[in-house]
C-alpha positions as CSV (number, residue, x, y, z in Angstrom):
1,M,95.6,24.0,80.2
2,K,92.1,25.3,79.7
3,L,91.0,28.1,81.9
4,L,88.3,26.2,83.7
5,E,90.7,23.3,84.4
6,L,93.2,25.8,85.9
7,V,90.5,27.2,88.1
8,N,89.4,23.7,89.3
9,T,93.0,22.8,90.0
10,Y,93.5,26.0,92.0
11,V,90.4,25.6,94.0
12,D,91.4,22.0,94.9
13,F,94.8,23.2,95.9
14,K,93.4,25.9,98.3
15,R,91.0,23.4,99.9
16,S,93.8,20.9,100.4
17,L,95.5,23.6,102.6
18,G,92.4,23.5,104.9
19,M,90.6,26.5,103.5
20,R,86.9,26.3,103.0
21,F,87.1,28.4,99.8
22,A,83.3,28.3,99.4
23,T,82.4,31.7,97.8
24,Q,85.5,32.3,95.7
25,P,84.7,29.6,93.1
26,R,81.6,31.6,92.1
27,V,83.9,34.5,91.0
28,F,86.2,32.1,89.1
29,R,83.2,30.4,87.3
30,R,81.9,33.8,86.2
31,F,85.4,34.7,84.9
32,C,85.4,31.5,82.9
33,R,81.9,32.1,81.5
34,V,82.9,35.6,80.4
35,L,86.1,34.6,78.8
36,G,84.9,31.3,77.3
37,D,86.6,28.0,76.8
38,I,90.1,29.2,76.1
39,D,93.5,28.2,77.1
40,A,94.8,29.9,80.2
41,R,97.7,31.3,78.3
42,E,95.3,33.1,76.0
43,V,93.9,35.4,78.7
44,T,94.7,39.0,77.8
45,P,95.1,42.1,80.0
46,Q,92.2,43.6,78.1
47,A,89.9,40.7,78.9
48,V,90.8,40.9,82.6
49,R,90.3,44.7,82.7
50,A,86.9,44.3,81.1
51,F,85.9,41.6,83.6
52,L,87.0,43.7,86.6
53,G,84.8,46.6,85.4
54,G,86.6,48.4,82.6
55,D,86.6,52.1,83.3
56,K,83.8,52.1,85.9
57,A,84.3,53.6,89.3
58,L,86.4,51.4,91.6
59,T,84.6,49.4,94.3
60,N,85.6,47.0,97.0
61,T,84.3,44.2,94.7
62,W,86.9,45.3,92.1
63,F,89.8,44.9,94.6
64,L,88.3,41.6,95.9
65,N,88.1,40.1,92.3
66,Y,91.6,41.5,91.5
67,R,93.1,39.7,94.5
68,L,91.4,36.5,93.6
69,L,92.7,36.6,90.0
70,R,96.1,37.6,91.2
71,G,96.2,34.5,93.4
72,L,95.0,32.3,90.5
73,F,97.6,33.5,88.1
74,S,100.5,33.5,90.6
75,F,99.6,29.8,91.2
76,A,99.6,29.2,87.5
77,I,103.0,30.9,87.0
78,S,104.6,29.0,89.9
79,R,103.7,25.7,88.2
80,G,104.7,26.8,84.7
81,L,101.1,26.7,83.4
82,V,101.3,30.3,82.1
83,G,104.3,32.4,81.3
84,R,103.0,35.7,82.6
85,S,100.2,37.3,84.5
86,P,97.5,39.1,82.5
87,L,96.5,41.4,85.4
88,P,97.2,45.1,85.3
89,E,100.8,45.8,86.5
90,L,99.8,49.1,88.1
91,T,96.9,48.9,90.5
92,P,95.0,51.9,91.9
93,S,95.2,53.0,95.5
94,P,93.0,50.9,97.8
95,L,89.7,52.4,98.8
96,P,89.4,53.8,102.4
97,A,89.1,51.1,105.0
98,F,85.6,49.8,105.4
99,R,83.9,51.1,108.5
100,P,81.3,48.8,110.0
101,H,78.1,50.1,111.7
102,I,78.1,49.8,115.4
103,Y,74.5,49.6,116.5
104,S,73.4,51.6,119.5
105,T,71.1,50.0,122.0
106,S,68.2,52.0,120.7
107,E,68.9,50.8,117.2
108,L,69.0,47.2,118.3
109,S,65.7,47.7,120.0
110,A,64.2,49.2,116.9
111,L,65.4,46.2,114.8
112,L,63.9,43.7,117.2
113,R,60.5,45.6,117.2
114,A,60.6,45.7,113.4
115,T,60.7,41.9,113.1
116,S,57.0,41.9,113.9
117,G,56.4,43.1,110.3
118,L,57.7,39.8,108.9
119,K,54.4,38.0,109.2
120,S,54.0,35.3,106.6
121,C,51.2,32.9,105.8
122,R,53.7,30.4,104.6
123,N,55.8,30.6,107.7
124,P,53.9,32.0,110.7
125,L,57.0,31.5,112.9
126,Q,59.1,33.9,110.7
127,P,58.8,37.1,112.9
128,F,59.6,35.2,116.1
129,A,62.4,33.2,114.4
130,F,64.1,36.3,112.9
131,R,63.9,38.1,116.2
132,V,65.6,35.2,118.0
133,L,68.2,35.0,115.2
134,L,69.0,38.7,115.7
135,L,69.3,38.2,119.5
136,T,71.6,35.2,118.9
137,L,73.9,37.0,116.5
138,Y,74.2,40.0,118.8
139,S,74.5,38.0,122.1
140,T,77.1,35.5,120.8
141,G,78.9,37.4,118.1
142,M,78.5,34.4,115.8
143,R,78.9,34.8,112.0
144,V,75.6,34.7,110.1
145,G,76.5,31.5,108.3
146,E,77.4,29.8,111.6
147,A,74.0,30.5,113.1
148,L,72.2,29.3,110.0
149,R,74.1,26.1,110.0
150,L,73.2,25.3,113.6
151,S,71.1,22.1,113.9
152,L,68.8,21.0,116.7
153,R,71.5,18.8,118.1
154,D,73.9,21.7,118.2
155,A,71.7,23.6,120.7
156,D,72.3,22.2,124.2
157,L,70.0,24.6,126.0
158,H,70.1,22.6,129.2
159,D,73.9,23.3,129.6
160,R,73.5,26.7,127.8
161,L,75.9,25.8,124.9
162,F,75.9,26.0,121.1
163,T,78.3,23.8,119.2
164,V,79.5,25.6,116.2
165,R,80.8,23.1,113.7
166,D,83.2,23.4,110.7
167,T,83.7,27.2,110.7
168,K,86.6,28.9,109.0
169,F,89.4,26.4,108.3
170,F,87.0,23.7,109.4
171,K,87.3,24.5,113.1
172,S,84.6,23.8,115.7
173,R,84.0,25.5,119.0
174,L,81.6,25.7,121.9
175,V,79.7,29.0,122.4
176,P,78.4,29.6,126.0
177,L,74.9,31.2,126.2
178,G,73.7,33.8,128.7
179,P,70.6,33.1,130.8
180,R,68.4,35.6,129.0
181,L,69.3,34.4,125.5
182,T,68.8,30.8,126.7
183,A,65.3,31.6,127.8
184,E,64.5,33.1,124.4
185,L,66.0,30.1,122.7
186,V,64.0,27.6,124.8
187,A,60.7,29.4,124.0
188,F,61.7,29.4,120.3
189,R,62.7,25.8,120.2
190,K,59.2,24.8,121.5
191,R,57.7,26.6,118.6
192,R,60.4,25.4,116.2
193,C,59.3,21.8,117.0
194,T,55.9,22.5,115.3
195,L,57.8,22.7,112.0
196,P,59.0,19.6,110.1
197,T,62.3,18.0,111.1
198,P,63.4,16.3,107.8
199,H,66.8,15.3,109.2
200,L,65.6,14.7,112.8
201,E,68.1,16.2,115.3
202,G,70.3,17.2,112.3
203,S,67.5,19.5,111.1
204,A,68.2,23.2,111.1
205,F,67.6,25.1,114.3
206,F,66.6,28.3,112.4
207,A,64.4,26.7,109.8
208,S,62.1,27.6,106.9
209,S,58.5,26.3,106.9
210,T,59.8,23.1,105.3
211,G,62.3,22.5,108.2
212,E,65.3,23.1,106.0
213,A,67.9,25.7,106.8
214,L,67.1,29.3,105.9
215,P,69.0,30.3,102.8
216,Y,71.6,33.0,103.5
217,Q,70.4,35.4,100.8
218,H,66.8,35.1,102.0
219,V,67.9,36.0,105.5
220,I,69.7,39.1,104.1
221,T,66.6,40.1,102.3
222,L,64.5,39.8,105.5
223,F,67.1,41.9,107.3
224,Q,66.8,44.6,104.6
225,R,63.1,44.7,105.2
226,V,63.6,44.9,109.0
227,R,66.3,47.6,108.7
228,S,64.0,49.7,106.5
229,A,61.1,49.3,108.9
230,A,63.3,50.3,111.8
231,G,64.3,53.5,110.0
232,L,68.1,52.8,109.9
233,R,70.0,54.5,107.2
234,R,73.5,54.8,105.9
235,D,75.9,56.7,108.2
236,E,77.3,59.9,106.8
237,G,80.5,59.1,105.0
238,S,79.7,55.4,104.8
239,S,79.5,53.5,101.6
240,Y,77.0,50.9,102.8
241,P,73.9,50.9,105.0
242,P,74.0,48.9,108.3
243,R,74.5,45.2,107.6
244,L,73.4,42.1,109.4
245,H,77.1,41.1,109.8
246,D,77.6,44.4,111.7
247,L,75.9,42.7,114.7
248,R,79.2,40.7,115.1
249,H,81.2,43.9,115.1
250,T,78.7,45.4,117.6
251,A,78.9,42.4,119.9
252,A,82.7,42.7,120.1
253,V,82.7,46.5,120.8
254,H,79.9,46.3,123.3
255,R,81.7,43.5,125.2
256,I,84.8,45.6,125.6
257,I,82.8,48.6,126.6
258,A,81.2,46.5,129.3
259,W,84.6,45.3,130.5
260,Y,85.9,48.8,130.8
261,R,82.8,49.9,132.8
262,D,83.3,46.9,135.1
263,G,86.9,47.8,135.7
264,A,88.1,44.5,134.2
265,D,91.6,43.9,132.8
266,V,90.7,44.3,129.1
267,Q,94.2,43.3,127.8
268,R,94.0,40.0,129.7
269,L,90.5,39.3,128.5
270,L,91.0,40.1,124.8
271,P,92.4,36.6,124.0
272,Q,89.3,35.1,125.6
273,L,87.2,37.3,123.3
274,A,89.2,36.1,120.3
275,T,88.5,32.5,121.2
276,Y,84.8,33.2,121.8
277,L,84.5,34.7,118.3
278,G,86.3,31.8,116.7
279,H,89.6,33.5,115.9
280,K,93.0,31.8,116.2
281,D,94.7,35.0,117.5
282,L,94.0,38.6,118.3
283,R,94.7,39.8,114.7
284,G,91.4,38.4,113.6
285,T,89.6,40.1,116.5
286,Q,91.1,43.5,115.9
287,H,89.2,43.7,112.6
288,Y,86.0,43.8,114.7
289,L,87.0,46.5,117.2
290,S,85.9,49.8,115.8
291,M,86.9,52.8,117.9
292,T,83.6,54.3,118.8
293,P,83.4,57.6,120.8
294,E,82.2,55.7,123.9
295,L,85.0,53.1,123.6
296,L,87.5,55.8,123.0
297,E,86.3,57.8,126.1
298,L,86.4,54.7,128.3
299,A,89.9,53.7,127.1
300,G,91.1,57.3,127.7
301,L,89.7,57.3,131.2
302,R,91.5,54.0,131.9
303,F,94.8,55.4,130.6
304,E,94.3,58.6,132.7
305,N,93.8,56.5,135.8
306,Y,96.8,54.4,135.0
307,A,99.0,57.4,134.4
308,D,97.8,59.0,137.6
309,V,98.7,55.9,139.7
310,E,102.1,55.7,138.0
311,G,102.7,59.4,138.7
312,R,102.0,59.0,142.4
313,H,104.5,56.1,142.6
314,A,107.2,57.8,140.6
């Protein structure tokens, strides 16, 4: 079987299991372009090593591509399409766990102020739209792609609800909206209606000047401009500067901090947070709960109070 045919068969298989598998095929297509139109059994360890980066310093991308290729060739071996895996038998130790940036309230304010610098002759709505997008991501904890896929019909601002359709594993969910965010969204929608709606109510809520959905990479580029204008830099010891996706991490951490401050039963509420974020269980949510100093202090105080009560009843 040709390498490209193997890749297409593998992608179809993963999608048949209910996985979106949207970004991974790009890595596989690049792998096929680099190695050429060869039989899958002709892939050599040297070619794989060169594709992964040769002797360059290890990155998270190296490990990501390695895992993708390992899945591809494990699939091929299980179906007798190749006799062995060309991947390196000995893999290096994983890099330290990625640490997301948890924005402070002052940093969030700086980001929102910096959106005013996104003025564009082609899209006068751009600064306002990006400000509302940042507020939406932080207030709801939605994934960036989920927000960009929202259509006008998905925004029920009367009942203060977003309908998020076809997320991971093709699930959909309702996302309740707070009153302050709803007020911002209502004001934005009035101005959004001055833009074209090529697909009527199916048109993008966060739209470009043509009324089409904002491209993901364009949004990331705009965020990099806003981040720079806000003066936000890479944390000491961090491999990356603050990311747009870190707003989702920040939303989860800030929500738990608020629960601790309110004296709420955090353990009981965590499953609700998982549902709100679109996770099927708490394991997915744990990835977003970075232990910040403030959260650690509040959790410690809660434990001290619990221990004190238990001690008095011993």
